[in-house]
C-alpha positions in Angstrom: -17.4 14.0 -5.2 -13.9 14.9 -4.0 -11.2 16.9 -5.7 -8.0 15.3 -6.8 -6.0 16.0 -3.9 -2.3 17.6 -4.6 -0.2 18.5 -1.7 3.3 20.2 -2.3 6.2 18.7 -0.5 7.8 20.6 2.0 10.7 20.9 4.4 9.5 17.5 6.8 12.6 17.8 9.2 12.0 21.7 10.2 8.2 21.0 10.7 8.6 18.2 12.9 11.3 19.5 15.1 9.3 22.9 15.5 6.3 21.0 16.5 8.1 18.6 18.9 10.1 21.4 20.7 6.7 23.5 21.3 5.2 20.7 22.3 8.0 20.1 24.9 8.3 23.6 25.9 4.6 23.9 26.5 4.4 20.9 28.4 4.6 21.1 32.2 7.9 19.1 33.7 5.7 17.3 36.1 3.6 15.7 33.6 6.5 15.3 30.9 6.2 11.6 29.9 7.1 11.2 26.4 10.2 11.0 24.6 11.4 13.6 22.1 10.8 10.7 19.7 7.3 10.3 20.8 6.6 13.8 20.2 8.1 13.5 16.7 5.9 10.3 16.1 2.9 11.9 17.3 3.3 15.2 15.3 4.1 13.1 12.1 0.7 10.9 12.6 -1.3 14.3 13.2 0.1 15.4 10.0 0.1 12.4 7.7 -3.1 10.5 9.4 -5.3 9.1 6.8 -8.6 9.9 6.0 -11.0 6.9 6.8 -13.7 8.6 4.3 -13.5 6.8 0.9 -12.9 9.0 -2.0 -14.2 8.9 -5.5 -13.4 10.4 -8.8 -15.0 10.9 -12.5 -13.0 10.6 -15.5 -13.6 14.4 -15.9 -11.8 15.1 -12.5 -8.5 12.9 -13.2 -6.9 14.1 -16.7 -5.2 11.5 -18.5 -1.3 11.7 -18.4 0.7 10.3 -21.5 3.9 10.0 -19.2 2.1 8.1 -16.4 3.2 4.4 -16.7 0.4 2.2 -18.1 -1.1 0.9 -14.9 -4.9 -0.8 -14.0 -5.5 1.5 -11.3 -5.8 5.1 -10.6 -7.3 7.7 -8.1 -10.5 6.8 -6.5 -9.9 2.9 -6.5 -11.1 1.4 -3.1 -10.8 -2.1 -2.5 -12.4 -3.3 1.0 -11.8 -6.6 2.4 -12.9 -9.0 5.0 -10.4 -10.0 7.6 -10.1 -13.7 9.1 -7.6 -15.6 11.2 -8.3 -19.0 10.1 -12.1 -19.4 9.6 -13.1 -16.9 11.6 -14.2 -13.2 10.5 -12.3 -10.5 13.0 -12.2 -7.5 11.2 -12.2 -5.4 8.0 -9.3 -3.9 5.7 -8.6 -1.8 2.7 -6.3 -0.5 0.0 -7.4 2.7 -1.4 -5.7 5.0 -4.3 -6.3 8.2 -2.4 -4.9 10.6 -5.2 -2.0 11.9 -6.8 0.2 14.8 -4.8 3.1 16.8 -6.1 6.6 16.0 -5.1 10.0 17.5 -6.5 10.5 15.0 -8.6 6.7 14.9 -9.8 3.4 13.6 -9.4 3.1 10.5 -7.3 0.4 8.2 -6.5 -0.8 8.3 -2.7 -2.2 5.0 -1.2 -3.2 3.7 2.1 -3.4 0.0 3.5 -5.4 -0.8 6.4 -5.8 -3.7 8.4 -8.1 -3.8 11.6 -8.9 -7.1 13.3 -8.3 -9.2 16.1 -9.1 -12.8 17.8 -9.8 -12.7 21.5 -6.8 -10.8 23.0 -4.4 -10.7 19.8 -4.7 -7.5 18.0 -3.9 -6.3 14.7 -4.1 -2.6 13.7 -1.9 -1.9 10.8 -1.6 1.2 8.7 0.7 1.6 5.6 1.0 4.5 3.4 3.0 4.5 0.2 3.5 7.6 -2.4 5.0 6.6 -5.7 6.0 8.2 -8.8 3.2 7.8 -11.4 5.9 7.1 -14.4 8.4 5.1 -12.9 6.4 3.6 -9.9 9.2 4.0 -7.7 8.4 4.7 -4.0 9.2 8.7 -2.7 7.7 8.0 0.7 6.7 5.2 3.1 4.7 5.0 6.2 4.5 1.9 8.4 2.2 2.0 11.6 2.2 -1.3 13.0 0.6 -2.8 16.0 0.6 -6.5 15.9 0.8 -9.1 18.6 4.0 -8.6 20.2 5.1 -5.9 18.1 4.3 -2.2 17.2 6.4 0.0 15.1 6.0 3.5 13.4 8.3 4.2 10.7 8.5 6.9 8.1 10.8 6.7 5.3 11.6 9.2 2.7 13.4 8.3 -0.4 16.0 10.4 -2.4 17.2 8.6 -5.6 19.5 11.4 -6.5 21.6 10.8 -3.7 20.5 7.4 -3.3 19.6 7.4 0.2 16.7 6.9 2.3 16.1 8.4 5.8 13.8 8.0 8.4 11.8 11.2 9.7 10.8 9.6 13.1 14.5 9.2 13.9 18.1 9.8 12.6 18.4 6.7 10.9 19.4 6.6 7.1 21.1 4.4 4.6 21.7 3.7 1.1 18.8 2.8 -1.2 19.2 -0.4 -2.3 17.9 0.8 -5.9 17.7 3.5 -8.1 14.1 2.6 -8.7 13.3 1.5 -4.9 10.0 -0.1 -4.0 8.6 -0.6 -0.7 5.9 -3.1 0.6 2.7 -1.7 -0.6 4.2 0.3 -3.9 5.4 -3.4 -4.6 2.2 -4.7 -4.8 0.8 -2.2 -7.2 4.1 -2.6 -9.1 3.3 -6.5 -9.5 -0.1 -5.5 -11.1 1.4 -4.0 -14.0 3.6 -7.3 -14.7 2.5 -10.1 -17.3 2.3 -12.7 -14.2 3.0 -15.6 -16.4 2.2 -18.8 -14.7 5.6 -20.8 -13.8 7.7 -17.4 -14.0 9.9 -16.4 -10.9 10.4 -12.4 -11.1 13.6 -11.8 -8.8 13.7 -7.9 -8.4 16.6 -6.0 -6.7 13.9 -3.2 -6.4 13.4 -2.9 -2.7 14.5 0.2 -1.2 16.8 -1.4 1.4 19.6 -3.5 0.3 18.7 -6.3 3.3 15.6 -6.5 1.5 16.8 -7.5 -1.7 16.5 -9.5 -3.8 12.1 -9.5 -3.9 11.0 -12.6 -5.3 7.7 -13.1 -7.1 6.6 -16.4 -8.0 3.6 -17.0 -10.4 2.5 -20.3 -9.0 -0.7 -21.0 -11.0 -4.2 -19.9 -12.2 -7.5 -20.6 -10.0 -10.4 -19.6 -9.1 -11.6 -17.9 -5.8 -15.1 -17.2 -4.5 -15.6 -14.3 -2.3 -18.9 -12.9 -0.9 -20.7 -15.0 -3.4 -18.8 -13.7 -6.2 -16.3 -16.1 -8.4 -13.3 -14.7 -9.6 -10.7 -16.2 -12.3 -7.4 -15.6 -10.5 -3.9 -15.6 -10.9 -1.9 -16.8 -7.8 1.3 -15.2 -6.9 3.6 -15.9 -3.8 5.6 -12.7 -3.0 8.6 -12.8 -0.5 10.4 -9.9 0.7 13.5 -10.3 3.4 12.1 -7.9 5.8 9.6 -8.2 8.6 5.6 -7.1 7.5 3.0 -8.9 5.5 5.4 -10.2 2.9 8.0 -11.4 5.1 10.2 -14.4 4.1 9.0 -17.5 5.6 5.4 -16.1 6.0 4.1 -18.3 3.3 2.1 -15.3 1.6 0.0 -15.4 -1.4 -1.7 -13.0 -3.2 -5.1 -14.1 -5.9 -4.9 -11.3 -8.5 -7.8 -11.1 -10.7 -7.2 -12.6 -14.2 -8.1 -9.6 -16.1 -7.1 -6.1 -17.3 -7.2 -5.0 -13.7 -5.2 -7.3 -11.7 -7.5 -6.7 -8.5 -6.3 -8.5 -5.3 -9.1 -10.8 -4.7 -7.3 -12.8 -1.5 -4.6 -12.3 0.5 -2.9 -14.6 2.9 0.1 -14.3 5.3 1.3 -16.3 8.3 2.0 -13.7 11.2 3.9 -14.6 14.3 1.7 -14.9 17.2 -1.6 -15.8 15.6 -3.2 -19.2 15.8 -4.0 -19.5 12.1 -3.1 -17.5 8.8 -4.4 -13.7 8.4 -6.6 -13.6 5.2 -8.2 -10.8 3.4 -11.1 -11.6 1.3 -12.5 -9.0 -1.4 -16.2 -7.5 -0.3 -16.3 -4.7 -2.7 -14.8 -3.1 -5.5 -14.6 0.9 -6.5 -12.9 1.1 -9.7 -10.7 4.0 -10.0 -9.4 6.4 -12.8 -6.4 5.5 -15.0 -3.8 7.9 -15.4 -2.6 6.6 -18.6 -4.6 7.4 -21.8 -4.6 3.5 -23.1 -5.2 2.3 -19.8 -8.3 4.6 -19.1 -9.5 3.4 -22.6 -9.2 -0.1 -21.8 -10.8 0.2 -18.1 -13.8 1.9 -19.7 -14.1 -0.8 -22.3 -13.8 -3.6 -20.0 -16.2 -2.0 -17.2 -18.9 -1.4 -20.0 -18.4 -5.2 -20.8 -18.6 -6.4 -17.5 -22.1 -4.4 -17.0 -23.5 -6.8 -19.5 -22.6 -9.9 -17.6 -24.2 -11.7 -14.7 -22.5 -11.4 -11.3 -21.3 -15.1 -10.9 -18.9 -14.4 -14.4 -17.0 -11.7 -13.1 
């Protein structure tokens, strides 16, 4: 078992600057080929790389927190997906709640999402990380490491709601927060899991951390049945749209099928990515359930797990 990971916040700018300067000094001028920003990105990737090994926690290892938002997920949750382009299986992906880490404003979930796949010469290797507050569910930090056909990008954002500013640590870009309770692309998925998701309802949320991404629109389209890996799930189908480039970009025809139960697990995700000969889709392969932090959510999860254990797999 892994222990619940907690890491104190530190001065990122100073740390990265020291590493970049040391690397530049140590490298002979004849072989110096990287720009200062490349060195900073390499340093950030080294410090904030994702450990691919799954983590799991017992209930005893994750104390309940009455101040946490009531949410169906928690540390240790790991959802593994088959990645397809059109009808072809081309790779694997996951969504993982890695733990809870300390920030100056309080504890935050650390979540990672990875998509690794390709079709012929067209390859996708995207990793996203988000840290969002366990009480308000607002984003504190967001990392995009995107490698898509014809497009690659590394962006490291810190959000400061006390100053209503976001700052990039991979360069000197900064701007005003689009919300006092900002969300990034991945924190947004987890926030949606806490909503009632009534069919026919449209949620218009001015919550994206960059104002240019607002409003975020979530349309609850219908209830459905979705089969994946031989298991049928009752689902609620949601169409999300964020005015930014990414998995849920405007015009990307994205859909997320959440389980129609207390877990709200994304069973199926679809997005049209420019340059691909078909939609990129994620199909749930396995579920490792986590430990919700809120006491009532923990009790609900434990009771629901006990009930599901007595059901035949097709009834899930």
